C-alpha positions, 0 to 999 in steps of 0.5 A: 622207356626205351626198348632196351630199358623195357627189356631189362625190366621184363627179365627181372619181372619174369624172374620175380613172377615165376619165383612168387607164383611157384612158391605160392603154388607150392604152399597152397598145394603142400598145406591146403591140397589146392592145385598149383594154379590156385596159388598162382591166382593168389600170387598175382594179387600179392604182386599187385597194389593190394599187397606189394604195392601197399607195402613197397609202392616205389619198388612195385612201380619200379618193377612193374612200370606202366610201359611194361603192362602191354608186354605182360598183356600179350604174354598173358593172352598167349599163356591162357590161350595155349593152356586152353589148347592143352585142355582141348587135347585131353577132351573126350568127344565120345563122352561128350556125345554120350552126355550131351543132354545132361551137359546142355541141361547143366550148362543152361541151368548154370547160366539161367540161375546166375542171370536171375541173380544178376537181374535182381542185384544190377540196379543196386550195384548201379546205385552204388556207382560200381559201373562205368559211365553210361552203363544202364541197368540192362547192360549191367545185368547182362555183364553181371550175368556173364561174370557170375555164370562163367566157369573156370574151365582151365581150373575145372580141367585141372581138378579133373586131371589131378583127381584122375577123372579125365576118362570118367563120365563125370569128368567129360560131363563137367568139361562139356557143360563148362565149354557150353557155359563159357561159350554162352557167357562170351556171347553175352559179353559180345552183346554187352560190348555191342550195346556199349557202343560197338554196334550190333555188328560186334555181337553178330560177328562174334556169334556168327563167326564163333559158330562158323569156326566151330562148325568148320573145325568139327567137319572140314577142319578135322579132315584137314588135320588128319594127315598130321596124326598120320605124320606123328604115328609114322615117325613115332614122335612129334618132330620140330617141323610138325610142332611148328605146324601145330603151333602155327595152327594154334596161332591162326585159331586164336587169331580167328576167335579174337578177330571174331570178337569171342576170345583167343582161348576158344580158338585154342580149345577147339583146335585141341579138341579136333586134333587127331588123338594118339602120338600127336596129342600126347607128345604135343602136350608133353612138349608145350605144357611146361612152357605154358604153365611155368612161364606164360600163365603166371604172366596172366595172373600177374597182369590181372593182379596189377589191376586188383586193389582189394583196399578199395573194398574199404567200407561196410557197405562195399563189404556187404556188396561183396558178400551178396555177390559171393553168396548169390554166385555160389548158391545160384551156380552150384545149386542150379548145376546140382539140380540139373544133373539130378534131373537128368539122371545123375546120382546125388554124389555125382551131381554134387561133384558137378555143382562143386566143379562148375561153381569155380570161376578162376581164369575165365572170370579173370579174363571176362572182368579184365575185358570189362575193366578195360572197356569201362563197363565196370569200375576198379572197386567192382573189379576187385570184388569180382576178383575176390569172388573168383579166388574164393569160389576157386579155392572152394572147388577142390576141397568141396569136390573132395568132400562131396564126391572124391573120397566116396568115389575112391572108397567105392571104386567108382573111379576105376583103374587108370591104364598106362596112357591115362597115367601118362596123361595125368602126369603131364596134365599135373606137371610141373606141380610138385610130386604128391 
């Protein structure tokens, strides 16, 4: 396709993507009390070969030609990275410090148990031909461990924001554990990529580079960014010039993590956590979130959906594999996080709430399995099974959390009253979802 033809297709694509994502998001929110992002995950699958391509293959191919996928990929990475930056803007470092012990315990437990499950099922999955050529048992176990142990960090943050838990110990403990959890999973993925042919240098660069970036941002970077906060406070707003500086810093942070071999999302999140709080973070969030949520994130869900073929799970044997992966993922992750929270002093309702939140896979699962598919680590059938697992565990998270924690906490007054700043943060965090 010529650039002009690609441009025409792109604008039509985006119109369809936004319409389907917003409509599906509204439906799941209206009738199933699920966050908008859950509907968008489902919409991505609907637009792919699993439904749209099955019912109207010629029309689906015309709307999503192969040449356009590179454009969708870039927009998808921008969207998920920018969204994680916005999540970082609402992160409470003070609560992280006060919950560091519990967060580490929950995170490590939530990784160890799924890895044991992965070790147990990896040989069986290999025997089913679900991995790429040249993958051995060790590599398969590492990848499955990373995929099962990953947490839907953006999804977790979304539920916490929408339930009014952003400023509570449960909210920051869950976010802290999710951050540690996902960083560990990405480090494991880097090792898998290294053993798959990239060489040991890939893993070393990813782990050392990621740690160096985090240490720099939390120390020197925080001091270098302080003038931006004073600039915003002095003007009482975020001017276009200041917004441009922040967006440039986001791009550099995303590039640094991508270059290190981790992922752009962590660069954005770390930058968001260290930006000075106050007018700067509040206004940046207000200006960027609608663009990221309405336009860019749907590109990511659609890109993932275009690679998902649920029709490949077309035999009793493959259905059984899917059910084993699903059951193992839920019991290992949720159960381990609950147990760790209890052992570190949390009450049962809080521990069960943490287990429910940490059990969602969502965006991060889609990111990691997309990398696995692109690198040839997993095949299309296993990719589709893991997409199903991501959707089901994400769908479970909100109602399960409400059942084990939300209603009881509200009835007993544990959530407390939100101040005006928190109300404003929650409004922007849940925008542009329909009014509740």
